[in-house]
N, C-alpha and C positions, 0 to 999 in steps of 0.2 A: 538525403534531406530529412532533417528531424521535424517532428511535429508534437505538440503537446496533446497528451490524452490524459483524461481522468475517468476514473470509475469509484463506484462505491463497493465497500466490502464490509461484512459484518464479522466481527471478531467476538464471539460470544463466550469463550472461555480463556483460562490462562493458557491452555495447551494451543488453542487457535492463534493466539498471538505469538507463541514461540515458534510454531510451526510456519506461520506467516512470515515472520521475520528471518527465519532460517531460509526459507524458500526465496525470498526477494533478495537476500544478501548475496545470493550466487549469480545475480544479474548485474552486468557491468554497465550501469547508468545509475543516475541519481533518481531516487523516488521519494517523493514527499508524501506526508499523511496529514490530513487536516481534520480538525474537530468538526463536528456537525455544524456548528455556528460559524466555522471558517475563522475562528478567533485565534488559533494556535496552529502553526504548522511545525511538524518535526520531520526527522529523517525516519523514513519508514524501515530502514535497515537497523534502527537502534531500538532494542528492546526496552531501554528505559524512556526513551521518547515515546513509544507506543503505548506504554503504560501510563504515561502522564495524560493521555487523551481521555474523554468520556467514551468508553467502550459500550455504554449502554445503548448507544445510536449508531447507525452506520457511520463508517469513517470514510472520508474520500481520499484516494490516492491520486496522485499525479506525476507525470514524468514526461520529459522530452526524449523521444527516441525515434529511430528510423522504422520503417513499416514492419522489418523482420523482427527487431527487437520488440516492438509493441505486441506483434502476434505472440512471441514467446512469453512475454509478461502476462498477457491475457490468459494464455493457456495455463501458466502455472498457478495463477491466483484464482482459477474458476472455482475451487471449493468454497472460497469465501465471498464470490461476488454477489451483490444483491440483485 
């Protein structure tokens, strides 16, 4: 059974964004990223999409996944979590 989960991440540098996108791209589920105002939603696996957000504030990422996949996602994004 899939559940929706969202968490906030800080991406403070170009390297943070590149490493984050490379990391989440290896996960087999859709991951969205939302601007702090939640006005824009982009694919978190898209480097261009991520750079289109205001990265001076935390970015909220959201995904539908089973518990095992959620745990995996939370583990791999730990370096960026708020």
